[in-house]
C-alpha positions as CSV (number, residue, x, y, z in Angstrom):
1,M,33.5,128.8,47.2
2,N,36.2,130.5,49.3
3,T,35.9,133.4,51.7
4,S,38.6,135.5,53.4
5,S,38.9,136.7,57.0
6,T,41.5,139.3,55.9
7,I,40.0,142.8,56.3
8,V,42.0,145.7,54.8
9,E,41.3,149.1,56.1
10,T,41.8,152.3,54.1
11,S,41.2,155.9,55.4
12,L,40.4,158.9,53.3
13,R,39.1,162.4,53.9
14,V,35.9,163.4,52.0
15,R,36.7,165.9,49.3
16,Y,34.5,168.8,48.4
17,A,34.1,167.5,44.9
18,E,32.5,164.3,46.3
19,T,29.6,166.2,47.9
20,D,26.3,167.3,46.4
21,A,24.3,170.5,46.8
22,M,23.0,169.2,50.2
23,G,26.6,169.0,51.4
24,I,26.7,165.2,51.7
25,V,28.6,162.6,49.7
26,Y,27.0,161.9,46.4
27,H,25.9,158.3,46.2
28,A,28.0,157.2,43.3
29,N,31.2,158.2,45.1
30,Y,30.8,155.2,47.4
31,L,31.4,153.0,44.4
32,V,34.6,154.9,43.8
33,W,35.5,154.4,47.5
34,F,34.8,150.7,47.1
35,E,37.4,150.7,44.3
36,V,39.9,152.5,46.5
37,G,39.4,149.8,49.2
38,R,39.7,147.0,46.6
39,D,42.9,148.5,45.2
40,E,44.4,148.7,48.6
41,Y,43.3,145.1,49.3
42,Y,45.3,144.0,46.3
43,H,48.4,145.9,47.5
44,Q,48.1,144.7,51.1
45,T,47.8,141.1,50.0
46,S,51.2,141.4,48.2
47,V,50.0,141.3,44.6
48,G,49.1,144.8,43.2
49,Y,46.4,145.0,40.5
50,D,49.1,146.3,38.2
51,E,51.0,143.0,38.5
52,V,47.7,141.1,37.9
53,E,47.3,143.1,34.6
54,E,50.9,142.6,33.6
55,R,50.4,138.9,33.9
56,G,47.5,139.2,31.5
57,Y,44.4,139.1,33.8
58,L,41.6,141.6,34.1
59,F,38.9,141.8,36.7
60,P,36.1,144.0,35.3
61,L,33.1,144.7,37.4
62,S,30.0,142.6,36.6
63,E,27.7,143.5,39.5
64,A,27.6,146.1,42.3
65,Y,25.4,146.7,45.3
66,A,25.4,149.5,47.9
67,R,23.2,150.2,50.9
68,Y,23.4,153.7,52.4
69,A,22.9,154.0,56.1
70,A,24.0,157.5,57.0
71,P,25.5,160.5,55.2
72,A,29.2,161.4,55.0
73,R,30.1,165.0,54.8
74,Y,32.8,167.2,53.4
75,G,36.0,167.0,55.5
76,E,35.0,163.9,57.4
77,M,37.4,161.0,57.8
78,V,36.0,157.7,56.6
79,L,37.3,154.2,57.0
80,I,36.8,151.7,54.2
81,R,36.9,148.0,55.3
82,T,37.4,145.6,52.4
83,R,37.4,141.8,52.4
84,I,36.7,138.9,50.0
85,K,33.1,137.9,50.5
86,E,33.4,134.9,48.2
87,S,35.5,133.6,45.3
88,H,34.7,131.0,42.8
89,S,36.8,129.5,40.0
90,R,36.2,132.5,37.7
91,S,34.8,135.3,39.8
92,V,35.5,137.1,43.1
93,T,33.1,139.2,45.2
94,F,34.5,141.9,47.5
95,A,32.5,143.2,50.5
96,Y,32.8,146.7,51.8
97,E,31.9,148.7,54.9
98,V,32.3,152.4,55.0
99,L,32.5,153.9,58.5
100,S,32.8,157.4,60.1
101,Q,36.3,157.4,61.7
102,T,35.1,159.9,64.2
103,T,31.9,158.1,65.5
104,G,32.4,154.5,64.2
105,E,28.9,154.8,62.6
106,T,28.3,152.7,59.5
107,L,27.7,155.0,56.5
108,A,27.4,152.4,53.8
109,T,27.9,148.7,53.0
110,G,28.0,146.9,49.7
111,W,29.8,144.5,47.4
112,T,31.2,144.2,43.9
113,K,31.5,141.1,41.8
114,H,34.3,140.8,39.3
115,L,34.9,138.3,36.5
116,C,38.4,137.1,35.6
117,L,39.2,137.7,32.0
118,D,42.2,137.5,29.7
119,R,43.2,140.4,27.5
120,R,40.9,139.1,24.7
121,G,37.9,139.3,27.0
122,H,37.5,135.5,27.5
123,V,36.5,134.3,31.0
124,Q,39.4,132.6,32.8
125,R,40.0,130.7,36.0
126,I,41.4,133.0,38.7
127,P,45.2,132.4,38.5
128,D,46.9,130.3,41.2
129,F,49.4,133.1,42.0
130,L,46.6,135.4,43.0
131,R,44.7,132.8,45.0
132,Q,47.9,131.8,46.8
133,A,48.6,135.5,47.7
134,W,45.1,135.9,49.1
135,K,45.4,132.7,51.1
136,R,48.9,133.6,52.4
137,C,47.6,137.0,53.6
138,D,44.6,135.3,55.2
139,T,46.9,132.9,57.0
140,L,49.1,135.8,58.3
141,S,46.1,137.8,59.5
142,N,44.4,134.7,61.0
143,P,47.0,132.1,62.1
144,E,44.3,129.8,63.4
145,A,42.6,129.5,60.0
146,P,42.6,126.1,58.5
147,Q,45.3,125.5,55.9
């Protein structure tokens, strides 16, 4: 099992469509924000998800968890922190923390687990090019990490 110390941060403003009748962010939107953070993680680690798919690999969601700590509201700026919690030969789990950019308060935490599949839907080993990109990024963000 491998973990990553690289944390990628993504900011966004809460849109009106993401709120419910009580004026707070509807719970399912946090999962969308997790995806926003994960997509940015791929781009920041030098291999975009589009390149992963072009090379014939897919990473569908197999499990998801979210814990809600405080509400986010329309217009508020939030910060999504994304990192690799663990990776195995055929799966990767991303961890997320959603914070209020104004107060620094934790709004939600969670994780998503993804299986590596080929285009036919068969489980595959996570490709070396992707593992190397994650490791390279980890080394750049934490030069003291063991090689």
